[in-house]
Backbone bond lengths (Angstrom), bond angles and torsions (degrees), N, CA, C in turn:
res aa  C-N    CA-C-N  psi(-1)  N-CA   C-N-CA  omega(-1)  CA-C   N-CA-C  phi
1 M - - - 1.475 - - 1.525 109.11 -
2 T 1.295 110.94 131.94 1.600 121.08 174.97 1.446 107.38 -87.47
3 I 1.291 116.30 130.73 1.472 122.94 178.28 1.499 109.38 -107.88
4 P 1.304 121.07 113.70 1.467 121.34 178.41 1.442 116.49 -77.02
5 F 1.358 111.21 92.99 1.509 115.22 178.45 1.469 113.45 -81.49
6 L 1.352 112.14 147.46 1.499 118.16 174.36 1.560 107.65 -103.06
7 I 1.345 117.11 111.83 1.411 119.10 -167.34 1.587 105.67 -102.98
8 T 1.274 114.34 134.23 1.515 126.02 172.33 1.447 113.68 -125.13
9 G 1.289 125.47 130.76 1.400 123.77 175.90 1.463 111.89 112.40
10 P 1.375 117.78 174.71 1.403 121.74 -174.88 1.572 113.28 -72.91
11 D 1.300 117.81 136.71 1.485 125.35 -176.30 1.431 110.43 -65.88
12 D 1.403 121.80 -24.43 1.366 126.48 -173.99 1.610 109.70 -100.64
13 A 1.307 120.25 10.42 1.326 123.68 172.70 1.515 116.92 -51.74
14 T 1.269 122.99 139.11 1.419 125.65 179.19 1.540 111.86 -75.51
15 V 1.304 118.80 -21.34 1.530 125.38 -176.11 1.491 105.66 -124.36
16 T 1.353 116.94 126.94 1.402 125.26 167.20 1.507 108.85 -107.96
17 V 1.405 116.27 133.13 1.418 122.02 177.86 1.544 105.28 -110.91
18 L 1.326 117.28 119.16 1.502 125.25 172.14 1.485 111.09 -89.15
19 L 1.351 115.25 116.95 1.422 118.63 178.19 1.514 115.37 -118.32
20 A 1.277 114.44 131.40 1.529 123.39 172.46 1.548 108.13 -96.46
21 H 1.269 112.55 152.99 1.507 117.38 178.92 1.483 114.10 -81.55
22 G 1.355 117.34 175.08 1.390 122.45 176.43 1.581 110.22 -85.36
23 A 1.300 117.31 -176.84 1.460 120.54 -172.04 1.465 114.61 -65.04
24 G 1.347 113.02 -35.85 1.562 115.21 -178.59 1.410 120.60 -106.94
25 G 1.434 117.70 -9.89 1.391 122.15 -173.29 1.508 111.53 -113.21
26 A 1.362 116.16 137.28 1.481 117.11 -176.66 1.544 109.23 -75.76
27 M 1.412 114.59 -177.43 1.413 117.56 -179.43 1.503 117.42 -71.47
28 D 1.384 113.63 -12.14 1.487 114.45 172.84 1.494 111.32 -114.44
29 A 1.311 117.04 27.10 1.481 120.51 173.19 1.515 108.33 -63.64
30 P 1.288 116.49 158.03 1.533 119.96 -173.04 1.526 111.02 -54.77
31 A 1.397 113.90 -48.62 1.526 114.81 -178.53 1.477 111.92 -62.27
32 M 1.297 119.82 -35.98 1.526 120.81 178.28 1.416 107.61 -68.49
33 A 1.273 122.74 -43.63 1.495 126.26 -176.96 1.519 108.98 -64.30
34 R 1.284 120.22 -41.26 1.453 123.64 -178.35 1.514 108.77 -66.04
35 S 1.298 118.25 -42.49 1.400 120.83 -179.40 1.539 111.96 -67.83
36 A 1.341 115.07 -42.87 1.470 116.06 -179.37 1.516 110.26 -64.26
37 E 1.279 118.53 -44.19 1.536 120.49 -178.41 1.481 109.93 -66.61
38 A 1.327 121.87 -32.81 1.489 124.15 176.71 1.442 108.18 -66.20
39 L 1.365 117.38 -47.47 1.503 117.53 -178.66 1.519 113.63 -70.61
40 A 1.333 118.60 -26.41 1.414 119.28 175.49 1.457 111.90 -73.64
41 A 1.290 117.43 -30.07 1.446 119.53 178.35 1.521 115.00 -67.18
42 V 1.311 116.10 -15.55 1.536 118.99 175.93 1.523 110.57 -103.42
43 G 1.342 114.23 11.19 1.467 116.53 173.34 1.502 118.20 97.39
44 L 1.372 115.05 12.10 1.413 117.07 178.88 1.443 108.28 -100.24
45 R 1.427 117.73 152.51 1.423 122.91 177.59 1.491 106.13 -102.88
46 V 1.292 115.51 125.22 1.503 123.70 -174.44 1.502 108.30 -110.86
47 A 1.359 116.87 128.30 1.495 124.30 175.30 1.517 108.43 -115.96
48 R 1.291 115.47 113.38 1.489 119.83 175.04 1.461 112.46 -98.18
49 F 1.311 122.49 145.61 1.444 127.53 174.44 1.495 112.60 -139.75
50 E 1.275 120.92 166.35 1.390 125.33 179.67 1.491 111.66 -123.13
51 F 1.373 116.85 143.23 1.424 123.16 171.12 1.474 110.03 -69.23
52 D 1.379 115.65 163.09 1.492 119.82 -170.01 1.594 107.59 -66.93
53 Y 1.308 119.22 -37.38 1.451 117.81 -177.64 1.447 112.84 -62.34
54 M 1.333 117.19 -32.58 1.561 123.13 177.88 1.397 108.14 -74.15
55 A 1.336 119.31 -41.30 1.493 121.96 178.19 1.509 112.13 -59.76
56 E 1.365 112.07 -42.03 1.474 117.00 177.92 1.532 114.78 -60.26
57 R 1.368 116.60 -30.22 1.474 118.26 171.42 1.445 110.92 -62.39
58 R 1.240 121.60 -35.97 1.511 125.29 -178.93 1.543 108.28 -69.35
59 R 1.294 115.77 -39.10 1.532 118.45 -170.39 1.527 108.39 -82.86
60 S 1.280 123.38 -18.75 1.474 122.42 -172.86 1.527 110.20 -145.62
61 D 1.318 113.89 176.05 1.435 117.40 176.40 1.522 114.11 -85.15
62 R 1.326 116.73 2.04 1.391 121.26 177.49 1.480 111.25 -79.29
63 R 1.353 112.89 147.75 1.564 114.86 178.48 1.574 106.19 -126.78
64 P 1.401 112.75 76.01 1.480 115.42 176.16 1.460 110.93 -57.75
65 P 1.352 115.97 137.95 1.538 118.43 177.27 1.481 110.81 -74.38
66 P 1.324 117.41 158.98 1.434 117.84 179.66 1.518 112.36 -62.19
67 P 1.298 125.26 135.08 1.419 122.49 174.21 1.581 111.97 -75.38
68 R 1.356 110.89 178.80 1.423 112.32 179.46 1.541 112.73 -60.17
69 A 1.280 120.38 145.02 1.366 124.06 -172.46 1.494 110.13 -56.52
70 E 1.289 121.90 -43.86 1.442 124.20 -177.28 1.547 112.52 -56.40
71 T 1.279 116.95 -28.96 1.523 121.32 -174.77 1.481 110.22 -76.09
72 L 1.378 118.84 -14.18 1.452 125.46 -173.66 1.576 109.93 -94.75
73 V 1.371 113.34 -8.79 1.461 117.21 179.66 1.640 115.27 -53.60
74 P 1.363 115.29 -48.09 1.514 116.44 -179.56 1.549 111.38 -60.20
75 E 1.330 117.69 -34.18 1.450 121.53 175.05 1.533 115.04 -62.89
76 Y 1.269 113.27 -38.33 1.513 120.14 -177.63 1.486 103.73 -73.07
77 L 1.313 119.95 -43.36 1.512 122.42 -175.46 1.625 106.05 -65.09
78 A 1.298 117.20 -35.43 1.496 118.57 176.51 1.445 110.74 -63.02
79 A 1.325 119.06 -43.23 1.434 122.92 177.19 1.508 112.71 -58.94
80 V 1.369 117.42 -45.65 1.452 119.19 177.47 1.422 112.87 -56.56
81 R 1.380 118.31 -41.50 1.457 122.68 -174.64 1.517 110.32 -75.63
82 A 1.329 120.23 -20.45 1.356 124.19 -175.57 1.587 114.27 -88.25
83 I 1.386 112.95 -19.93 1.458 118.93 -175.04 1.525 107.87 -89.00
84 S 1.297 119.15 154.02 1.360 123.98 177.84 1.500 112.80 -142.49
85 G 1.336 121.59 160.35 1.459 120.91 170.32 1.497 111.84 120.35
86 G 1.323 121.80 95.06 1.371 130.84 170.33 1.517 112.99 64.16
87 T 1.401 116.44 -152.63 1.448 122.85 -179.85 1.561 109.97 -67.86
88 L 1.300 117.61 135.54 1.521 120.49 -172.90 1.550 103.53 -112.34
89 V 1.366 114.96 129.94 1.450 120.04 164.97 1.524 102.58 -120.00
90 I 1.327 116.01 139.11 1.416 124.86 -176.88 1.575 108.67 -112.27
91 G 1.327 115.70 149.11 1.481 116.57 -179.27 1.572 108.66 178.28
92 G 1.313 113.64 -152.43 1.427 119.58 179.18 1.592 110.30 162.14
93 K 1.302 107.79 175.51 1.522 117.29 177.93 1.582 107.80 -90.19
94 S 1.287 118.60 128.80 1.385 125.64 171.01 1.552 108.39 50.07
95 M 1.287 119.21 -117.18 1.558 119.86 -174.76 1.492 110.36 -56.42
96 G 1.356 122.91 -34.71 1.414 121.52 176.70 1.465 111.60 -65.19
97 G 1.264 123.96 -36.11 1.451 124.07 177.26 1.489 110.65 -70.10
98 R 1.421 115.06 -35.57 1.451 116.24 178.96 1.476 110.93 -65.13
99 I 1.369 119.01 -43.63 1.386 118.87 178.56 1.605 115.84 -59.76
100 A 1.385 106.71 -43.25 1.543 113.05 174.64 1.455 111.12 -58.62
101 S 1.375 120.96 -36.67 1.461 119.05 178.09 1.520 113.50 -65.58
102 M 1.357 118.78 -26.03 1.455 120.34 -179.64 1.506 112.72 -70.97
103 V 1.309 116.38 -26.52 1.455 121.50 -176.18 1.496 115.04 -103.36
104 A 1.305 113.49 -9.53 1.549 120.32 -165.84 1.546 110.84 -63.59
105 D 1.393 122.95 -43.48 1.366 122.63 -171.64 1.609 109.51 -67.99
106 D 1.260 117.63 -39.52 1.554 122.48 178.60 1.511 106.77 -61.91
107 L 1.305 116.51 -46.60 1.490 118.63 -177.74 1.509 111.63 -69.69
108 H 1.281 118.89 -35.39 1.368 123.38 -177.23 1.602 108.06 -66.69
109 R 1.341 110.80 -49.43 1.516 114.58 -178.78 1.470 111.89 -62.27
110 G 1.345 117.59 -27.56 1.468 121.71 176.74 1.516 113.93 -82.19
111 G 1.277 118.81 -2.01 1.437 126.02 -178.51 1.528 115.84 72.70
112 E 1.337 112.57 19.88 1.523 116.55 -179.29 1.506 112.80 -86.21
113 I 1.317 122.71 -26.15 1.322 125.17 178.26 1.630 109.94 -128.29
114 S 1.305 114.82 159.46 1.458 122.09 176.15 1.510 113.60 -104.94
115 G 1.346 117.49 -21.88 1.491 119.14 -178.61 1.485 113.15 -172.27
116 L 1.341 117.29 174.58 1.383 126.69 179.99 1.505 113.72 -122.53
117 L 1.259 122.80 129.47 1.456 125.62 178.03 1.478 113.41 -122.79
118 C 1.333 119.64 121.19 1.487 124.98 -177.37 1.492 106.30 -116.93
119 L 1.390 115.64 129.61 1.369 120.95 179.35 1.478 106.80 -112.58
120 G 1.336 115.72 99.97 1.447 119.90 -175.88 1.576 110.84 76.96
121 Y 1.260 119.18 73.09 1.420 123.69 -176.88 1.537 108.78 -74.04
122 P 1.305 118.03 137.22 1.479 121.80 -179.07 1.534 109.51 -90.25
123 F 1.306 116.92 80.57 1.479 120.99 -173.94 1.506 109.69 -63.87
124 H 1.330 122.08 -30.22 1.420 122.77 175.14 1.663 102.91 -158.34
125 P 1.368 113.28 165.33 1.377 116.88 179.17 1.495 111.56 -70.13
126 I 1.296 117.12 151.46 1.477 120.77 177.96 1.548 113.90 -51.99
127 G 1.315 118.06 123.90 1.448 121.34 177.15 1.565 113.38 79.69
128 K 1.430 116.71 7.36 1.464 117.16 -177.99 1.546 103.09 -135.87
129 P 1.278 114.28 68.56 1.559 114.75 -179.22 1.600 113.31 -65.95
130 E 1.267 117.96 -14.12 1.471 119.68 177.13 1.467 112.49 -76.13
131 R 1.298 120.82 -17.79 1.555 125.77 -175.59 1.506 104.97 -97.52
132 L 1.288 115.18 77.61 1.524 122.62 -174.20 1.575 108.16 -79.73
133 R 1.331 114.61 145.64 1.430 123.12 176.70 1.567 107.30 -117.27
134 T 1.352 113.08 49.13 1.500 117.81 -171.80 1.478 113.52 -120.73
135 A 1.390 121.37 -0.06 1.531 119.26 -172.04 1.421 110.40 -60.87
136 H 1.309 117.91 -45.86 1.510 119.45 179.00 1.487 117.40 -68.73
137 L 1.428 112.66 -21.07 1.469 117.71 178.40 1.543 110.97 -75.71
138 E 1.321 117.24 -17.69 1.522 119.36 -179.79 1.479 110.97 -73.23
139 R 1.397 117.49 -20.93 1.503 116.90 -178.41 1.575 106.94 -121.88
140 L 1.203 120.75 17.97 1.488 122.12 -176.83 1.523 107.12 -66.47
141 Q 1.315 118.56 138.56 1.490 125.83 -177.27 1.495 111.73 -111.73
142 T 1.361 116.80 -20.16 1.423 120.47 -179.06 1.515 113.42 -73.20
143 P 1.367 120.67 131.53 1.441 123.11 174.08 1.578 109.88 -48.88
144 T 1.288 112.82 120.20 1.498 117.06 -174.76 1.524 112.03 -133.22
145 L 1.394 111.67 138.64 1.387 120.09 175.78 1.575 107.25 -120.05
146 I 1.317 118.87 126.07 1.479 124.53 174.03 1.537 105.54 -112.15
147 C 1.360 115.00 127.08 1.460 120.07 174.22 1.559 104.28 -105.72
148 Q 1.314 117.87 120.71 1.457 118.12 -167.43 1.566 105.08 -139.19
149 G 1.427 115.42 138.76 1.377 120.82 170.97 1.514 113.95 -74.11
150 T 1.358 120.78 141.56 1.470 117.42 -179.07 1.465 116.04 -65.60
151 R 1.332 120.86 -20.08 1.435 124.35 179.65 1.562 110.44 -110.63
152 D 1.379 116.39 24.11 1.463 116.61 -177.92 1.549 105.51 -68.89
153 A 1.400 109.47 131.75 1.508 116.27 -176.50 1.559 109.77 -72.34
154 F 1.340 121.66 -11.00 1.356 123.34 174.23 1.633 117.36 -91.63
155 G 1.309 108.86 1.37 1.430 118.18 179.08 1.528 112.04 161.42
156 T 1.291 117.00 101.98 1.407 123.51 179.83 1.586 112.60 -82.38
157 R 1.249 118.27 165.68 1.434 120.98 175.65 1.401 116.86 -53.42
158 E 1.363 112.40 -44.22 1.506 121.36 179.06 1.481 115.08 -65.23
159 E 1.409 113.91 -35.55 1.430 118.50 179.82 1.532 109.51 -75.73
160 V 1.304 118.65 -45.42 1.381 119.38 -177.90 1.524 118.46 -65.16
161 A 1.365 114.61 -26.56 1.442 122.17 177.24 1.510 108.07 -60.21
162 A 1.274 122.01 -23.30 1.499 120.50 -173.72 1.555 109.89 -96.07
163 Y 1.315 118.02 -1.28 1.410 119.51 -179.33 1.514 111.34 -86.47
164 A 1.386 116.08 144.97 1.395 124.47 175.89 1.529 112.01 -84.45
165 L 1.334 119.58 82.82 1.370 120.42 -176.17 1.610 114.35 -100.52
166 S 1.227 116.42 155.76 1.444 120.83 -178.65 1.580 109.28 -60.68
167 D 1.373 108.94 146.28 1.497 111.38 177.17 1.526 113.88 -76.98
168 R 1.324 116.95 5.91 1.435 119.91 168.65 1.484 117.08 -85.20
169 I 1.343 110.64 -4.91 1.480 118.32 -179.75 1.531 111.47 -102.05
170 D 1.419 113.04 127.44 1.354 119.27 175.01 1.511 107.57 -111.88
171 I 1.296 119.57 148.26 1.490 122.18 -177.31 1.562 107.22 -125.93
172 V 1.360 115.23 127.91 1.418 121.67 171.75 1.514 106.07 -100.87
173 W 1.400 116.92 117.09 1.460 121.50 -178.79 1.528 111.68 -96.24
174 L 1.280 115.31 124.53 1.447 122.11 -178.02 1.565 108.20 -103.51
175 E 1.319 113.77 115.32 1.494 120.31 -169.60 1.561 112.52 -59.23
176 D 1.276 113.41 122.48 1.559 122.53 177.19 1.492 110.12 67.20
177 G 1.319 118.53 16.56 1.571 117.54 178.39 1.494 110.61 -75.40
178 D 1.284 117.28 145.80 1.474 121.75 173.88 1.522 108.31 -94.82
179 H 1.390 120.35 -160.49 1.429 122.37 -173.67 1.563 110.94 -63.95
180 D 1.328 117.64 -29.39 1.393 122.90 178.26 1.540 111.79 -89.69
181 L 1.403 115.76 9.99 1.502 122.00 -177.11 1.439 114.94 68.58
182 K 1.335 116.77 14.00 1.515 120.50 -178.38 1.522 109.02 -88.82
183 P 1.340 117.20 132.68 1.483 123.06 177.71 1.551 107.58 -98.96
184 R 1.418 110.48 164.17 1.497 114.58 168.17 1.526 107.15 -95.72
185 K 1.336 112.20 113.99 1.412 115.76 -171.73 1.538 115.39 -58.83
186 A 1.350 113.50 -38.45 1.355 120.01 -177.12 1.570 113.73 -60.40
187 I 1.359 109.98 -28.64 1.472 117.45 -177.88 1.507 111.55 -94.15
188 S 1.379 117.67 -43.98 1.443 122.38 -174.22 1.571 114.33 -90.44
189 G 1.302 113.01 -29.97 1.439 118.20 -172.79 1.538 111.84 90.71
190 F 1.352 116.19 -5.46 1.511 119.14 -178.82 1.518 110.82 -103.64
191 S 1.301 118.77 149.47 1.446 119.46 171.08 1.496 108.80 -101.27
192 A 1.353 113.79 172.14 1.486 118.04 178.01 1.512 111.71 -61.00
193 A 1.271 113.50 -35.38 1.605 120.20 -178.59 1.447 107.22 -67.47
194 D 1.386 114.98 -38.51 1.548 116.51 177.20 1.521 113.26 -55.26
195 H 1.385 111.90 -48.74 1.405 117.63 -174.41 1.619 112.56 -71.92
196 M 1.274 113.68 -34.43 1.501 116.92 173.24 1.580 111.43 -62.34
197 A 1.356 115.38 -41.36 1.429 118.48 175.77 1.483 111.33 -66.03
198 T 1.283 123.59 -40.71 1.459 126.14 175.66 1.505 111.42 -63.33
199 M 1.293 115.38 -48.90 1.500 120.41 178.89 1.519 107.04 -53.72
200 A 1.302 117.72 -54.09 1.480 120.41 -172.33 1.508 110.36 -67.24
201 G 1.198 122.17 -35.11 1.538 125.02 177.44 1.462 109.21 -66.74
202 R 1.378 121.48 -41.02 1.452 120.55 -179.19 1.552 108.88 -71.75
203 V 1.354 118.12 -38.60 1.413 118.36 177.12 1.544 110.82 -63.22
204 K 1.225 119.85 -36.46 1.471 121.85 -174.42 1.607 105.15 -73.24
205 L 1.369 117.39 -36.16 1.476 115.46 177.38 1.601 109.09 -68.04
206 W 1.330 115.21 -39.01 1.439 120.79 -178.14 1.545 111.10 -65.71
207 T 1.335 117.46 -42.44 1.441 119.56 178.01 1.548 110.51 -65.08
208 D 1.341 117.93 -40.59 1.388 123.63 177.28 1.596 112.71 -56.65
209 G 1.290 112.53 -30.12 1.468 120.11 -177.13 1.525 115.66 -92.06
210 L 1.336 115.33 -9.90 1.517 117.93 177.73 1.457 111.52 -57.34
211 G 1.258 116.23 130.52 1.499 125.34 -178.98 1.485 115.26 88.40
212 S 1.405 115.00 -6.46 1.424 114.75 178.84 1.499 115.62 -114.06
213 G 1.333 112.20 6.58 1.427 119.26 176.95 1.517 116.55 84.27
214 Q 1.404 114.72 -1.06 1.405 117.16 179.09 1.551 111.44 -77.43
215 L 1.307 117.32 151.72 1.447 120.25 -176.97 1.520 104.01 -128.04
216 A 1.405 117.22 145.57 1.463 119.07 -168.41 1.554 109.97 -110.61
217 G 1.321 117.06 -27.73 1.441 115.21 -172.69 1.532 112.53 -98.82
218 N 1.370 111.32 -169.92 1.459 118.53 179.96 1.533 108.55 -144.90
219 R 1.309 117.09 153.77 1.452 118.71 179.23 1.462 108.78 -86.06
């Protein structure tokens, strides 16, 4: 099966970041495009791909809903095996990052990936903070960076502070950012471009430190 990747960034980059989309946005959705462009601007190669249900939306007038996250694991693994080029970091936005986190440890143990990057992790469904999606994150062994807005409705800074997460997980908090990492400039003083640049800079520092024991984020 041929996977149509959307590649952004230099072909000769030493690090490739594989990103899957969120539940409702395609691989070329504005938030995905902004993230890919920001990461490419710091020298990373970004490969975006779509799950079959989202590709079906492109091919027809049907709008199939996203299936259960667990059922998308084989598709994510297929994308990992289809991509090539240097050091590989897997991840995604929201649901895409969640699915990557489900497969990360097996891939890391096998030497197939060097790290996990989540852009806006969905720690719980909106309005249902008791339904946590963190059990596997408590024992995660893969070097992980989560970039999260402090007012993300899927997990605010105050909520996440109470979770028992693995010490392999670093979190970069973006002040007043929402689930797309976008702040309200009038309130925070930061623009969306500011946060994209900060996110990309921290990701670059983190990828530079993979394998050396350096950590880039903070709880």
